[in-house]
LOKOL-915155 format. One record per residue (C-alpha): residue number from 1; residue in one letter; x, y, z. Coordinates in nm, 3 decimals, padded with zeros to 5 digits. Each point is the difference from the previous one (the first is absolute). Example, Ala and Ser with C-alpha at 12.3 -4.5 7.8 and 13.67 -1.06 7.14 Angstrom:
BEGIN
nr;rest;X;Y;Z
1;a;01.230;-00.450;00.780 .
2;s;00.137;00.344;-00.066 .
This chain:
BEGIN
nr;rest;X;Y;Z
1;m;00.005;-00.008;-00.003 .
2;a;00.121;00.358;-00.096 .
3;v;-00.076;00.308;00.228 .
4;p;00.100;00.357;-00.130 .
5;i;00.197;00.250;00.217 .
6;f;-00.098;00.370;-00.031 .
7;s;00.226;00.300;00.074 .
8;t;-00.116;00.212;00.304 .
9;e;00.098;00.312;-00.165 .
10;t;-00.121;-00.029;-00.366 .
11;g;-00.257;-00.291;00.049 .
12;d;00.170;-00.187;-00.291 .
13;v;00.068;-00.359;-00.011 .
14;i;00.374;-00.052;00.048 .
15;s;00.016;-00.360;00.044 .
16;a;-00.190;-00.335;00.068 .
17;l;00.011;-00.252;00.250 .
18;v;-00.023;-00.357;-00.146 .
19;v;-00.090;-00.282;00.229 .
20;g;00.009;-00.349;-00.123 .
21;f;00.020;-00.360;00.111 .
22;r;00.298;-00.216;-00.091 .
23;p;-00.142;-00.330;-00.168 .
24;i;00.061;-00.332;00.160 .
25;e;00.329;-00.137;-00.092 .
26;l;-00.035;-00.368;-00.093 .
27;t;00.295;-00.202;00.115 .
28;g;00.145;-00.328;-00.094 .
29;k;-00.067;-00.149;-00.342 .
30;g;-00.359;00.146;-00.013 .
31;a;-00.147;00.170;-00.305 .
32;g;00.092;00.346;00.131 .
33;a;00.378;-00.057;00.034 .
34;g;00.201;00.282;-00.198 .
35;m;-00.282;00.256;00.005 .
36;k;00.101;00.373;00.010 .
37;n;-00.214;00.275;00.141 .
38;g;00.004;00.372;-00.058 .
39;i;-00.218;00.317;-00.071 .
40;w;-00.050;00.210;-00.313 .
41;i;-00.101;00.344;00.038 .
42;n;00.017;00.320;-00.216 .
43;g;00.148;-00.189;-00.275 .
44;h;00.288;-00.159;00.220 .
45;l;00.069;-00.340;00.114 .
46;h;00.135;-00.060;00.364 .
47;l;00.118;-00.383;00.016 .
48;p;00.321;-00.015;00.187 .
49;l;00.068;-00.356;-00.086 .
50;l;00.059;00.090;-00.353 .
51;s;00.297;00.193;-00.144 .
52;k;-00.059;00.349;-00.119 .
53;s;00.017;-00.105;-00.362 .
54;a;-00.236;-00.265;00.048 .
55;q;-00.248;00.230;00.181 .
56;a;00.023;00.261;-00.271 .
57;a;-00.070;-00.267;-00.269 .
58;l;-00.295;-00.153;00.196 .
59;g;-00.133;00.354;00.075 .
60;r;-00.013;00.078;-00.354 .
61;e;-00.208;-00.322;-00.066 .
62;i;-00.221;00.088;00.295 .
63;a;-00.051;00.360;-00.133 .
64;k;-00.133;-00.162;-00.332 .
65;a;-00.218;-00.248;00.144 .
66;i;-00.190;00.151;00.297 .
67;p;-00.129;00.332;-00.156 .
68;n;-00.146;-00.206;-00.281 .
69;s;-00.198;-00.240;00.251 .
70;a;-00.338;00.088;00.125 .
71;s;00.041;-00.249;00.308 .
72;a;00.134;00.083;00.324 .
73;q;00.187;-00.321;00.008 .
74;n;00.147;-00.228;-00.251 .
75;n;00.311;-00.205;-00.129 .
76;f;00.214;-00.035;-00.301 .
77;t;00.322;-00.143;-00.101 .
78;v;00.318;00.193;00.022 .
79;t;00.375;-00.084;-00.056 .
80;v;00.233;00.078;00.285 .
81;n;00.384;-00.069;-00.037 .
82;a;-00.077;-00.195;-00.323 .
83;a;-00.231;-00.241;00.192 .
84;p;-00.378;-00.006;-00.021 .
85;h;-00.199;00.122;00.298 .
86;l;-00.369;00.037;00.087 .
87;l;-00.084;00.353;00.122 .
88;f;-00.305;00.063;00.223 .
89;y;-00.127;00.345;00.085 .
90;k;-00.268;00.146;00.207 .
91;r;-00.086;00.362;00.077 .
92;l;00.024;00.099;00.357 .
93;n;-00.213;00.317;-00.008 .
94;p;-00.302;-00.054;-00.198 .
95;d;-00.234;00.288;-00.025 .
96;s;00.264;00.244;00.129 .
97;f;00.058;00.346;-00.142 .
98;f;00.381;-00.040;00.036 .
99;p;00.231;-00.177;-00.265 .
100;p;-00.065;-00.378;-00.028 .
101;a;00.226;-00.237;00.189 .
102;y;00.038;-00.354;-00.071 .
103;q;00.146;-00.301;00.188 .
104;i;00.224;-00.196;-00.236 .
105;c;00.074;-00.364;00.038 .
106;v;00.254;-00.177;-00.240 .
107;y;-00.003;-00.376;-00.018 .
108;p;00.258;-00.187;-00.175 .
109;l;-00.107;-00.248;-00.266 .
110;a;00.317;-00.184;-00.067 .
111;d;-00.059;-00.274;00.264 .
112;s;-00.359;-00.035;-00.108 .
113;m;00.085;-00.022;-00.363 .
114;a;00.272;-00.251;00.072 .
115;q;-00.251;-00.211;00.196 .
116;l;-00.262;00.035;-00.279 .
117;h;00.271;-00.112;-00.253 .
118;r;00.083;-00.293;00.222 .
119;l;-00.365;-00.078;00.035 .
120;r;-00.055;00.019;-00.372 .
121;w;00.303;-00.241;-00.060 .
122;r;-00.154;-00.225;00.267 .
123;i;-00.355;00.010;-00.155 .
124;g;00.143;-00.036;-00.349 .
125;g;00.224;-00.308;00.121 .
126;a;-00.307;-00.154;00.170 .
127;g;-00.194;00.066;-00.304 .
128;a;00.261;-00.152;-00.229 .
129;l;00.016;-00.307;00.241 .
130;l;-00.360;-00.026;00.008 .
131;l;-00.010;00.036;-00.396 .
132;l;00.276;-00.271;-00.012 .
133;g;-00.201;-00.230;00.236 .
134;g;-00.310;00.045;-00.190 .
135;f;00.183;-00.083;-00.326 .
136;v;00.146;-00.308;00.142 .
137;a;-00.330;-00.104;00.160 .
138;s;-00.194;00.063;-00.316 .
139;h;00.252;-00.175;-00.200 .
140;f;-00.014;-00.307;00.242 .
141;i;-00.377;00.002;00.003 .
142;a;-00.026;00.031;-00.370 .
143;s;00.250;-00.279;-00.053 .
144;r;-00.213;-00.224;00.227 .
145;l;-00.314;00.104;-00.172 .
146;a;00.178;-00.054;-00.340 .
147;v;00.069;-00.366;00.071 .
148;p;-00.364;-00.114;-00.001 .
149;v;-00.074;00.226;-00.300 .
150;e;00.290;-00.145;-00.186 .
151;k;-00.117;-00.342;00.088 .
152;l;-00.351;00.085;-00.106 .
153;a;00.136;00.140;-00.334 .
154;l;00.205;-00.337;-00.033 .
155;d;-00.320;-00.206;00.104 .
156;s;-00.191;00.186;-00.251 .
157;e;00.245;-00.052;-00.288 .
158;e;00.014;-00.376;00.098 .
159;n;-00.383;-00.008;-00.003 .
160;r;00.001;00.166;-00.352 .
161;a;00.245;-00.246;-00.113 .
162;q;-00.192;-00.307;00.144 .
163;r;-00.327;00.159;-00.133 .
164;k;00.152;00.025;-00.356 .
165;r;00.140;-00.361;00.034 .
166;a;-00.334;-00.122;00.116 .
167;e;-00.188;00.182;-00.291 .
168;a;00.267;-00.152;-00.239 .
169;a;-00.074;-00.341;00.148 .
170;l;-00.375;00.058;-00.007 .
171;a;00.021;00.107;-00.362 .
172;s;00.210;-00.302;-00.092 .
173;t;-00.238;-00.214;00.198 .
174;s;-00.298;00.140;-00.176 .
175;e;00.171;-00.035;-00.335 .
176;k;00.078;-00.363;00.071 .
177;l;-00.358;-00.072;00.131 .
178;k;-00.140;00.163;-00.335 .
179;r;00.226;-00.218;-00.197 .
180;s;-00.098;-00.301;00.199 .
181;t;-00.360;00.081;-00.034 .
182;r;00.021;00.056;-00.370 .
183;y;00.207;-00.334;-00.034 .
184;s;-00.267;-00.193;00.210 .
185;a;-00.285;00.143;-00.221 .
186;d;00.184;-00.049;-00.321 .
187;a;00.108;-00.345;00.084 .
188;s;-00.333;-00.091;00.110 .
189;h;-00.172;00.122;-00.322 .
190;q;00.253;-00.185;-00.212 .
191;l;-00.058;-00.326;00.200 .
192;k;-00.383;-00.005;-00.025 .
193;s;00.008;-00.072;-00.376 .
194;p;00.225;-00.301;00.005 .
195;v;-00.160;-00.154;00.313 .
196;t;-00.333;00.041;-00.180 .
197;l;00.117;-00.184;-00.299 .
198;l;00.162;-00.259;00.217 .
199;r;-00.335;-00.075;00.188 .
200;a;-00.182;00.002;-00.325 .
201;g;00.229;-00.260;-00.139 .
202;l;-00.009;-00.211;00.313 .
203;e;-00.380;00.013;-00.003 .
204;g;-00.005;-00.103;-00.366 .
205;l;00.228;-00.309;00.081 .
206;l;-00.214;-00.094;00.314 .
207;a;-00.305;-00.016;-00.238 .
208;r;00.157;-00.276;-00.217 .
209;e;-00.078;-00.351;00.081 .
210;d;00.319;-00.198;-00.123 .
211;f;00.241;00.063;00.283 .
212;r;00.077;-00.237;00.281 .
213;r;-00.125;00.071;00.344 .
214;e;00.336;00.119;00.140 .
215;i;00.027;00.272;-00.296 .
216;y;-00.336;00.134;00.115 .
217;e;00.129;00.027;00.362 .
218;e;00.303;00.186;-00.121 .
219;l;-00.204;00.238;-00.224 .
220;s;-00.239;00.072;00.286 .
221;a;00.284;00.090;00.226 .
222;l;00.145;00.231;-00.264 .
223;l;-00.345;00.151;-00.049 .
224;h;-00.001;00.059;00.375 .
225;q;00.331;00.178;-00.010 .
226;t;-00.115;00.229;-00.275 .
227;h;-00.295;00.127;00.228 .
228;r;00.240;00.041;00.273 .
229;l;00.240;00.187;-00.228 .
230;s;-00.298;00.219;-00.090 .
231;g;-00.067;00.070;00.364 .
232;v;00.361;00.124;00.045 .
233;i;-00.029;00.218;-00.306 .
234;d;-00.325;00.160;00.123 .
235;d;00.150;00.041;00.352 .
236;l;00.301;00.189;-00.154 .
237;l;-00.213;00.213;-00.201 .
238;l;-00.216;00.093;00.298 .
239;l;00.318;00.071;00.216 .
240;s;00.156;00.217;-00.275 .
241;r;-00.322;00.216;-00.008 .
242;m;00.010;00.040;00.370 .
243;d;00.360;00.085;-00.003 .
244;a;-00.060;00.268;-00.274 .
245;g;-00.280;00.141;00.194 .
246;h;-00.254;-00.096;-00.271 .
247;l;-00.229;-00.227;00.194 .
248;e;-00.301;00.182;00.142 .
249;l;-00.287;-00.163;00.186 .
250;e;-00.375;00.089;-00.057 .
251;s;-00.100;-00.038;00.355 .
252;q;-00.347;-00.149;00.057 .
253;p;-00.159;-00.245;00.247 .
254;v;00.133;-00.356;-00.065 .
255;n;-00.156;-00.302;00.167 .
256;l;00.304;-00.175;00.157 .
257;s;-00.210;-00.286;00.142 .
258;q;-00.109;-00.097;-00.354 .
259;i;00.358;00.016;-00.147 .
260;i;00.123;-00.213;00.288 .
261;e;-00.280;-00.256;-00.067 .
262;e;00.066;-00.015;-00.374 .
263;w;00.372;-00.065;00.060 .
264;l;-00.053;-00.263;00.260 .
265;d;-00.248;-00.185;-00.248 .
266;d;00.280;-00.010;-00.270 .
267;l;00.284;-00.074;00.239 .
268;g;-00.060;-00.374;-00.022 .
269;a;-00.008;-00.002;-00.381 .
270;l;00.349;00.163;-00.027 .
271;p;00.283;-00.227;-00.118 .
272;d;00.198;-00.210;00.254 .
273;s;-00.244;00.102;00.281 .
274;p;00.083;-00.187;00.306 .
275;d;-00.276;-00.173;00.221 .
276;v;-00.063;00.281;00.248 .
277;k;-00.269;00.110;00.236 .
278;i;-00.149;00.344;-00.024 .
279;e;-00.135;00.197;00.297 .
280;k;-00.175;00.327;-00.066 .
281;d;-00.139;00.273;00.221 .
282;v;-00.103;00.295;-00.236 .
283;p;-00.313;00.200;00.056 .
284;a;-00.244;00.026;-00.309 .
285;d;00.010;00.312;-00.204 .
286;l;00.311;00.155;00.143 .
287;y;00.079;00.311;-00.226 .
288;i;00.334;00.157;-00.039 .
289;a;00.103;00.313;-00.191 .
290;g;00.205;-00.102;-00.323 .
291;e;-00.003;-00.143;-00.335 .
292;k;-00.144;-00.365;-00.030 .
293;r;00.269;-00.114;-00.259 .
294;y;00.296;00.095;00.221 .
295;t;-00.172;-00.100;00.323 .
296;s;-00.048;-00.346;-00.161 .
297;l;00.358;-00.024;-00.101 .
298;i;00.094;00.066;00.377 .
299;v;-00.220;-00.279;00.127 .
300;q;00.121;-00.237;-00.284 .
301;n;00.354;00.049;00.090 .
302;l;-00.042;-00.063;00.372 .
303;l;-00.221;-00.307;-00.066 .
304;e;00.231;-00.146;-00.257 .
305;n;00.293;00.045;00.233 .
306;a;-00.206;-00.182;00.284 .
307;r;-00.063;-00.285;-00.240 .
308;r;00.335;-00.030;-00.163 .
309;y;00.210;-00.011;00.327 .
310;n;-00.235;-00.202;00.181 .
311;r;00.030;-00.373;00.101 .
312;p;-00.223;-00.299;-00.069 .
313;g;-00.280;-00.008;00.246 .
314;g;00.076;00.350;00.104 .
315;l;-00.232;00.300;00.077 .
316;i;-00.075;00.340;-00.151 .
317;r;-00.178;00.249;00.225 .
318;v;-00.167;00.310;-00.139 .
319;t;-00.151;00.266;00.236 .
320;a;-00.100;00.353;-00.061 .
321;r;-00.126;00.261;00.246 .
322;k;-00.053;00.382;00.035 .
323;e;00.229;00.189;00.222 .
324;r;00.016;00.378;00.035 .
325;g;-00.114;00.101;-00.340 .
326;e;00.177;-00.280;-00.161 .
327;v;-00.063;-00.363;-00.126 .
328;v;00.271;-00.229;00.099 .
329;l;00.039;-00.320;-00.197 .
330;a;00.211;-00.291;00.156 .
331;i;00.130;-00.304;-00.199 .
332;g;00.184;-00.261;00.179 .
333;n;00.121;-00.351;-00.107 .
334;t;00.191;-00.287;00.151 .
335;g;00.326;-00.120;-00.167 .
336;r;00.366;00.064;00.054 .
337;s;00.063;00.348;00.143 .
338;i;00.213;00.270;-00.152 .
339;p;00.343;00.048;00.155 .
340;r;00.043;00.315;00.211 .
341;d;00.278;00.129;-00.201 .
342;a;-00.209;-00.043;-00.312 .
343;q;-00.313;00.171;00.132 .
344;e;00.113;00.356;-00.053 .
345;h;00.063;-00.068;-00.354 .
346;i;-00.322;-00.179;-00.113 .
347;f;-00.153;00.305;-00.142 .
348;e;00.295;00.066;-00.212 .
349;r;-00.043;-00.046;-00.377 .
350;f;00.130;-00.337;-00.138 .
351;h;00.050;-00.128;00.354 .
352;h;-00.034;-00.375;00.027 .
353;s;-00.118;-00.168;00.296 .
354;s;00.249;-00.172;00.221 .
355;t;-00.235;-00.258;00.158 .
356;g;00.183;-00.292;-00.153 .
357;s;-00.290;-00.071;-00.234 .
358;d;00.056;-00.123;-00.349 .
359;i;-00.295;00.206;-00.134 .
360;s;00.109;00.280;-00.229 .
361;s;-00.126;00.361;-00.018 .
362;h;00.106;00.323;-00.178 .
363;g;00.043;00.202;00.317 .
364;l;-00.249;00.285;-00.114 .
365;g;-00.323;-00.100;00.175 .
366;l;00.054;00.143;00.337 .
367;n;00.159;00.318;-00.132 .
368;l;-00.283;00.058;-00.229 .
369;a;-00.253;-00.066;00.264 .
370;r;00.156;00.237;00.262 .
371;n;00.022;00.276;-00.266 .
372;l;-00.361;-00.026;-00.097 .
373;a;-00.091;-00.016;00.371 .
374;r;00.169;00.333;00.047 .
375;l;-00.166;00.147;-00.305 .
376;h;-00.326;-00.081;00.160 .
377;g;00.099;00.196;00.307 .
378;g;00.073;-00.304;00.195 .
379;g;00.305;-00.236;00.044 .
380;l;00.109;-00.351;00.010 .
381;r;00.235;-00.153;00.256 .
382;l;00.125;-00.348;00.144 .
383;v;-00.162;-00.055;00.330 .
384;g;00.237;-00.299;00.071 .
385;s;00.146;-00.325;-00.119 .
386;e;00.092;-00.276;00.254 .
387;k;-00.095;-00.331;00.138 .
388;d;-00.175;-00.120;-00.333 .
389;w;-00.210;00.304;-00.038 .
390;t;00.040;00.312;-00.228 .
391;e;-00.236;00.290;-00.005 .
392;f;-00.029;00.335;-00.199 .
393;e;-00.226;00.288;00.078 .
394;a;-00.141;00.233;-00.268 .
395;r;-00.183;00.330;00.104 .
396;f;-00.241;00.205;-00.224 .
397;r;-00.203;00.307;00.061 .
398;i;-00.360;-00.074;00.075 .
399;a;-00.256;00.131;-00.247 .
400;a;-00.226;00.270;00.131 .
401;q;-00.286;-00.123;-00.208 .
402;t;-00.109;-00.315;-00.170 .
403;p;-00.094;00.002;-00.362 .
404;d;-00.366;00.042;00.088 .
405;g;00.077;00.309;00.190 .
406;a;-00.024;-00.157;00.361 .
407;s;00.262;00.129;00.264 .
408;q;00.218;-00.255;00.154 .
409;s;00.078;00.019;00.374 .
410;i;00.365;00.046;00.075 .
């Protein structure tokens, strides 16, 4: 605070009494260490801790800054003895008629700037370490994640290669199947004409009456073989049509009971028929969904097998029943059983029975019967073959209605 002193003679102000408070000096290593205090009044700086030249230079900077400031207190940066300092000033006599007086505090910035520089280096070093650590961690994580991705890429490449190989194998198999189908169809057509001519010639020879008895027996056996060969040709033609996908069924109600009855009646008239007993348990008017011609062929093959591989005095049992929307036909016969190692192959084409029987067959019947059963929406399987008993089971879709429009219970 500044107090004016007046002359007792003239009444003019001859001096001023300035009363101030010394700022608290911070000791030790605190933030106020090295601060210098002084007063600036009437354009002169009084700061004894500085040299006169330093005071004069600092006074000129204060004279430029303070008059241009509208604030009673402020701070700005100055250079003292070629070192940066922060200068604080505060007016001591605000609202006074006397010249303004300011308290001046000069704080050196060298230590603070050095600390700031060290802090920057520390932060920069820590940032660099974090960046390096992040780079190493990201590289490690990326390498770990890249392993399954690379494995997936390899697996994908292998899958593509396997798919190409499978497609090539499928195309090759399809082409072989087409060639085989064409060959079977062509061969069957080519064989039909000579077999027909052969049969006609044998029938003409049998019509003559000037041969010995044993000649007629031989001719009859040859004629029977021509009928058997015609059956093989017809089976091959039918199989080739199924392989080519050209066989389509005209599904309609088929009386399975009637077909079974007709074939059982004809069973005893077949050549080389052994003396066997026939048991039957088939409901009347049992209708299935299918085509009569091919359904009859399935029943024929199963009954012929039961007759062919039976033994004298043996048994053939035929049963049929409804079961969960299907008709189940079971045909069993006595006779030597099929070995276990051969049972899984009996539905293959041209597979011959290994029962030890001397009865010959062309090995197409069961394969054809199963394919036709599947074409009807059902199936054919071997139930079992052991202890003098072999049994097959065929399944058909039950017809929703009979030919007269009546509904069937399922």
